[in-house]
VMD Tcl script that draws the C-alpha trace (Angstrom):
set ca {
  {0.12 -0.09 0.02}
  {2.98 2.42 0.99}
  {4.57 1.87 -2.49}
  {1.32 2.53 -4.31}
  {0.64 5.74 -2.57}
  {3.87 7.02 -3.02}
  {4.79 5.80 -6.69}
  {1.23 5.73 -8.44}
  {-1.10 8.16 -6.61}
  {1.35 10.84 -5.34}
  {3.98 10.17 -8.20}
  {6.98 11.16 -5.80}
  {9.97 12.30 -7.80}
  {13.78 12.39 -6.82}
  {14.65 15.36 -4.72}
  {11.04 16.07 -3.73}
  {10.31 16.97 -0.04}
  {7.53 14.93 1.29}
  {5.58 15.39 4.59}
  {4.19 12.24 5.87}
  {1.68 12.78 9.05}
  {-0.55 10.95 11.28}
  {-0.85 8.53 14.11}
  {0.02 5.08 12.63}
  {3.64 4.93 13.32}
  {4.23 1.70 11.20}
  {2.59 3.09 8.25}
  {4.50 6.56 8.32}
  {7.51 4.61 8.42}
  {6.63 2.44 5.51}
  {5.64 5.55 3.41}
  {8.66 7.30 4.61}
  {10.81 4.28 3.24}
  {9.00 4.14 0.11}
  {9.70 7.85 -0.62}
  {13.37 7.33 -0.10}
  {13.59 4.28 -2.55}
  {12.20 7.01 -5.08}
  {15.01 9.56 -3.98}
  {12.44 11.51 -2.26}
  {13.38 13.37 1.08}
  {10.50 12.49 3.70}
  {9.70 14.23 6.92}
  {7.59 11.95 9.00}
  {5.44 13.88 11.40}
  {3.91 11.55 14.23}
  {1.08 12.92 16.34}
  {-1.35 11.28 18.75}
  {-4.74 12.95 19.52}
  {-4.20 12.49 23.32}
  {-1.08 14.65 23.01}
  {-2.63 17.34 20.87}
  {-5.39 17.41 23.62}
  {-2.90 18.30 26.14}
  {-2.42 21.58 24.75}
  {-5.67 22.76 25.87}
  {-5.43 21.62 28.99}
  {-1.79 22.69 30.11}
  {-1.21 25.79 27.40}
  {-2.63 29.23 28.26}
  {-5.20 30.63 25.57}
  {-3.10 33.73 24.93}
  {-0.89 31.52 22.60}
  {-3.63 30.10 20.41}
  {-3.50 32.59 17.73}
  {0.05 31.70 17.18}
  {-0.36 27.96 17.34}
  {-0.25 27.45 13.64}
  {2.74 29.94 12.88}
  {5.35 26.83 12.64}
  {2.89 25.03 10.34}
  {2.62 28.07 8.00}
  {6.57 28.41 7.69}
  {6.72 24.79 7.01}
  {4.08 25.10 4.27}
  {6.68 26.45 2.23}
  {8.88 23.41 2.00}
  {6.91 20.17 0.68}
  {6.04 19.25 -2.84}
  {3.86 16.47 -1.42}
  {2.06 15.91 1.62}
  {0.78 12.50 2.78}
  {-1.75 12.44 5.90}
  {-2.55 9.07 7.37}
  {-5.56 7.89 9.18}
  {-7.28 10.56 11.45}
  {-8.45 10.74 14.96}
  {-8.66 7.30 16.82}
  {-9.77 8.89 20.04}
  {-12.24 11.66 18.79}
  {-14.03 11.78 22.32}
  {-10.65 13.45 23.78}
  {-12.00 16.76 22.13}
  {-14.91 16.69 24.52}
  {-15.02 19.65 26.71}
  {-12.43 21.75 24.91}
  {-13.68 25.36 25.00}
  {-15.12 26.12 21.38}
  {-13.94 29.67 21.18}
  {-10.21 28.44 21.78}
  {-10.59 25.40 19.20}
  {-11.66 27.83 16.63}
  {-8.72 30.06 17.33}
  {-6.30 27.16 16.82}
  {-8.08 25.56 13.79}
  {-7.92 28.95 12.18}
  {-4.40 29.49 12.73}
  {-3.57 26.22 11.42}
  {-5.83 26.89 8.35}
  {-3.31 29.50 7.09}
  {-0.62 26.72 6.37}
  {-3.24 24.53 4.83}
  {-4.32 27.33 2.40}
  {-0.68 28.22 1.59}
  {-0.27 24.47 0.58}
  {-2.96 24.75 -1.68}
  {-1.68 27.84 -3.37}
  {1.59 26.43 -3.81}
  {0.03 23.43 -5.47}
  {1.29 20.69 -3.30}
  {0.10 17.26 -3.99}
  {-1.92 16.05 -1.21}
  {-2.99 12.46 -0.34}
  {-5.25 11.81 2.83}
  {-4.97 7.94 3.14}
  {-8.01 6.92 5.53}
  {-10.77 9.02 4.36}
  {-12.91 8.24 7.24}
  {-12.28 4.50 6.63}
  {-8.98 3.96 8.09}
  {-8.85 0.69 10.39}
  {-9.17 2.07 13.94}
  {-11.22 0.98 16.87}
  {-12.99 4.29 16.80}
  {-13.91 4.22 13.13}
  {-14.97 0.71 13.57}
  {-17.27 1.65 16.36}
  {-18.68 4.70 14.55}
  {-19.44 2.70 11.38}
  {-20.98 -0.29 13.13}
  {-18.53 -2.74 12.15}
  {-15.71 -5.16 13.53}
  {-12.31 -3.69 13.02}
  {-11.32 -6.71 11.15}
  {-14.15 -5.94 8.69}
  {-13.08 -2.34 8.53}
  {-9.74 -3.45 7.43}
  {-11.07 -5.42 4.58}
  {-13.25 -2.55 3.51}
  {-10.58 0.02 3.59}
  {-7.98 -2.39 1.43}
  {-10.79 -3.26 -0.99}
  {-11.71 0.41 -1.20}
  {-7.92 1.71 -1.75}
  {-7.49 -1.24 -4.58}
  {-10.48 -0.09 -6.38}
  {-9.97 0.46 -10.13}
  {-9.22 4.29 -10.61}
  {-10.56 3.88 -14.35}
  {-13.73 2.60 -13.20}
  {-14.09 5.54 -10.38}
  {-13.20 8.08 -13.17}
  {-15.86 6.78 -15.47}
  {-18.44 7.01 -12.80}
  {-17.27 10.42 -11.90}
  {-17.11 11.76 -15.34}
  {-20.80 10.82 -15.90}
  {-21.62 13.15 -12.95}
  {-19.23 15.77 -14.12}
  {-20.66 15.89 -17.64}
  {-24.19 16.29 -16.79}
  {-23.55 18.84 -14.23}
  {-21.40 20.77 -16.67}
  {-24.41 21.30 -18.95}
  {-26.79 21.94 -16.07}
  {-27.99 24.87 -14.01}
  {-29.94 23.63 -10.86}
  {-28.84 20.87 -8.53}
  {-31.59 19.42 -6.34}
  {-31.07 17.16 -3.42}
  {-34.04 15.36 -1.76}
  {-34.53 12.36 0.57}
  {-37.32 10.62 2.44}
  {-36.39 12.32 5.75}
  {-37.51 15.67 4.64}
  {-34.37 16.87 3.01}
  {-35.05 19.09 -0.06}
  {-32.44 21.63 -1.17}
  {-31.91 23.52 -4.56}
  {-28.68 25.44 -5.59}
  {-27.27 26.63 -8.78}
  {-24.12 24.96 -10.27}
  {-23.82 26.68 -13.59}
  {-19.91 27.27 -14.32}
  {-18.86 25.55 -11.09}
  {-16.43 22.85 -11.61}
  {-16.93 19.12 -10.72}
  {-13.88 17.47 -9.23}
  {-13.52 13.82 -9.25}
  {-11.50 11.79 -6.67}
  {-10.57 8.47 -8.61}
  {-7.49 7.46 -6.67}
  {-4.69 9.11 -8.81}
  {-3.31 12.50 -9.21}
  {-2.60 12.86 -12.93}
  {0.22 15.04 -14.47}
  {-2.60 17.34 -15.64}
  {-4.13 17.63 -12.10}
  {-0.82 18.09 -10.78}
  {-0.43 21.08 -13.19}
  {-3.81 22.56 -12.29}
  {-2.67 22.39 -8.55}
  {-5.05 23.29 -5.71}
  {-7.90 21.24 -4.95}
  {-7.43 19.23 -8.30}
  {-3.92 18.00 -6.80}
  {-5.75 16.49 -3.77}
  {-6.86 12.91 -3.44}
  {-8.55 10.72 -0.60}
  {-8.19 7.09 -0.19}
  {-10.24 5.11 -0.51}
  {-11.22 7.19 -3.41}
  {-14.62 7.63 -5.36}
  {-16.19 10.92 -4.93}
  {-17.61 13.49 -7.44}
  {-18.14 16.79 -5.44}
  {-19.09 20.58 -6.45}
  {-19.22 23.51 -4.36}
  {-22.39 25.67 -5.66}
  {-22.68 29.06 -6.68}
  {-22.35 30.98 -3.41}
  {-25.85 32.54 -2.21}
  {-27.98 30.16 -4.33}
  {-28.84 27.37 -2.17}
  {-32.32 27.37 -0.52}
  {-34.24 24.58 1.34}
  {-33.91 22.10 4.18}
  {-31.19 19.39 4.78}
  {-31.99 16.73 7.52}
  {-29.07 14.62 8.74}
  {-30.35 11.62 10.83}
  {-27.19 10.89 12.44}
  {-23.98 13.22 12.81}
  {-20.99 11.84 14.64}
  {-19.53 14.41 16.79}
  {-16.37 13.74 19.17}
  {-17.19 9.98 19.64}
  {-20.95 10.75 20.37}
  {-23.99 11.42 18.00}
  {-26.28 14.29 17.19}
  {-29.56 12.97 16.00}
  {-31.88 14.65 13.70}
  {-29.48 17.63 12.43}
  {-31.60 19.92 10.71}
  {-30.45 23.07 8.70}
  {-32.50 25.70 7.04}
  {-30.86 27.53 4.09}
  {-31.68 30.78 2.36}
  {-29.64 32.44 -0.29}
  {-26.89 30.06 0.09}
  {-26.38 30.48 4.20}
  {-27.84 28.64 7.17}
  {-30.52 30.30 8.81}
  {-31.28 27.92 11.69}
  {-29.90 24.86 13.10}
  {-31.88 22.19 15.18}
  {-31.63 18.81 16.44}
  {-32.84 16.20 19.11}
  {-32.03 17.88 22.33}
  {-28.91 16.09 23.87}
  {-25.73 17.28 25.57}
  {-23.63 16.35 22.27}
  {-26.03 18.71 20.33}
  {-25.44 21.41 23.05}
  {-21.51 20.96 22.34}
  {-21.77 20.78 18.65}
  {-24.17 24.11 18.80}
  {-21.61 26.00 21.05}
  {-18.78 24.97 18.52}
  {-20.88 26.31 15.67}
  {-21.73 29.42 17.19}
  {-18.23 30.27 18.17}
  {-17.05 29.78 14.77}
  {-16.94 32.71 12.37}
  {-19.80 33.72 10.21}
  {-18.19 31.93 7.37}
  {-19.45 28.63 8.86}
  {-22.99 29.34 7.51}
  {-22.33 28.92 3.68}
  {-23.19 25.81 2.03}
  {-19.93 24.22 1.15}
  {-20.30 21.25 -1.22}
  {-22.49 18.34 -2.30}
  {-20.51 15.06 -2.77}
  {-21.39 11.89 -4.64}
  {-20.07 8.54 -3.70}
  {-18.83 6.28 -6.62}
  {-16.97 3.40 -5.11}
  {-18.80 0.03 -5.29}
  {-16.10 -1.80 -3.56}
  {-16.67 -0.02 -0.34}
  {-19.58 -1.68 1.42}
  {-20.05 -3.81 4.78}
  {-21.29 -7.61 4.79}
  {-24.33 -6.59 6.35}
  {-25.67 -4.54 3.25}
  {-26.36 -1.59 5.55}
  {-25.50 1.95 4.43}
  {-22.09 2.75 5.47}
  {-22.03 6.39 6.64}
  {-19.14 7.53 4.50}
  {-18.45 9.64 1.66}
  {-17.43 6.98 -1.04}
  {-19.95 4.06 -1.06}
  {-21.27 4.33 -4.46}
  {-24.69 6.28 -4.44}
  {-24.12 7.95 -0.74}
  {-24.84 11.66 -1.19}
  {-22.96 14.08 1.19}
  {-23.95 17.86 1.90}
  {-21.77 19.93 4.09}
  {-21.49 23.69 5.15}
  {-18.62 25.85 6.17}
  {-14.92 25.72 4.37}
  {-14.84 24.41 0.85}
  {-11.37 25.13 -0.34}
  {-10.81 21.32 -0.85}
  {-13.50 21.26 -3.15}
  {-12.44 24.11 -5.40}
  {-14.36 26.92 -3.55}
  {-13.00 30.01 -2.02}
  {-14.27 29.72 1.74}
  {-11.28 29.13 3.97}
  {-13.55 28.68 7.01}
  {-11.92 26.63 9.79}
  {-15.57 24.98 10.58}
  {-17.23 22.14 8.89}
  {-20.62 20.73 9.40}
  {-22.92 18.34 7.71}
  {-22.91 14.73 7.15}
  {-24.43 11.79 4.93}
  {-27.84 11.40 3.24}
  {-28.62 7.52 2.56}
  {-31.35 6.94 0.15}
  {-31.30 10.45 -1.29}
  {-32.01 11.49 -4.83}
  {-29.85 14.04 -6.61}
  {-30.85 15.62 -10.12}
  {-29.46 18.31 -12.38}
  {-32.43 20.18 -14.21}
  {-34.53 17.27 -13.46}
  {-32.24 14.58 -14.69}
  {-31.15 11.96 -12.10}
  {-27.50 11.68 -11.08}
  {-28.50 9.45 -8.01}
  {-31.96 7.86 -7.51}
  {-32.69 6.74 -3.95}
  {-29.29 6.10 -3.16}
  {-28.30 4.32 -6.55}
  {-25.90 6.02 -8.63}
  {-27.04 6.57 -12.29}
  {-24.44 4.49 -14.21}
  {-22.27 5.55 -17.49}
  {-24.67 5.06 -20.33}
  {-27.67 4.43 -18.49}
}
mol new
graphics top color blue
foreach p $ca { graphics top sphere $p radius 0.5 }
foreach p [lrange $ca 0 end-1] q [lrange $ca 1 end] { graphics top cylinder $p $q radius 0.2 }
display resetview
């Protein structure tokens, strides 16, 4: 896997500086050695979630705004960034003051935005499916089954993913209004004319690397087609039945959109929703903007039970998010991101189906 990520996906070249970050030490080392075999220069950045939490418990808030200063300086160095996994202990963030977390996230966002501007090729290896105890619990599968799902997803044929993604892209390219509906009461409309649909098919091609920015980013397991709508055009309602937040669940999260912005957010009352709402309220006003509609393309990502897997990439999954959208080719650098997944949703472009009740419209159909 490490060799494929380095050689085929990121296409590391001799002399290139490669940052490798994450909390799986063994995989970080394998990726580093794979980079060295190609003459690259790896910097392995090992980080435990529990260690990151200690900053908020033991360092004063007066340092928060400068927390990402070093990351901003380091952002001038790499040609490639490979990030591994994700938080294996999301519950450790419970109780962190929302205003402090917002300041720190915005501080780090400067470095992330700088890497996009420098056209750093970026690979996120995990995409919410990295085999960990926390992810297995969140997804309702065993860790061995999640490992099998993850490996099958990473091994998916990029050509098949690209074909499915190009069907979505071609239909959106000649359309104007995108509509998302679902049996739970979701009904959201937005304009997408002139907006670029990005496809994550598991490879960073030479053309995408030359384009840079969001086009030079890929998530593994791959299999997504996503678009950031015309700002100010989204109106309607989105209901997310389940939104995971710091190891717990917000049920029935409902957002109303008018002129592209969230005008109200409600959910089933709970301490988890109270903390989610506090984080939302403490975030800058850019949090309100509809960010992206994402359509899953990967038929190899599925649990044995056949139940919906709440993740971006399963074929036919629809995801809607608000907040920052730089990763999707937008211009909102907000450090906040909210939203989630809509199983059984239908997506149309000017009335033509892209997804029908959770089933992706296949090329040629």
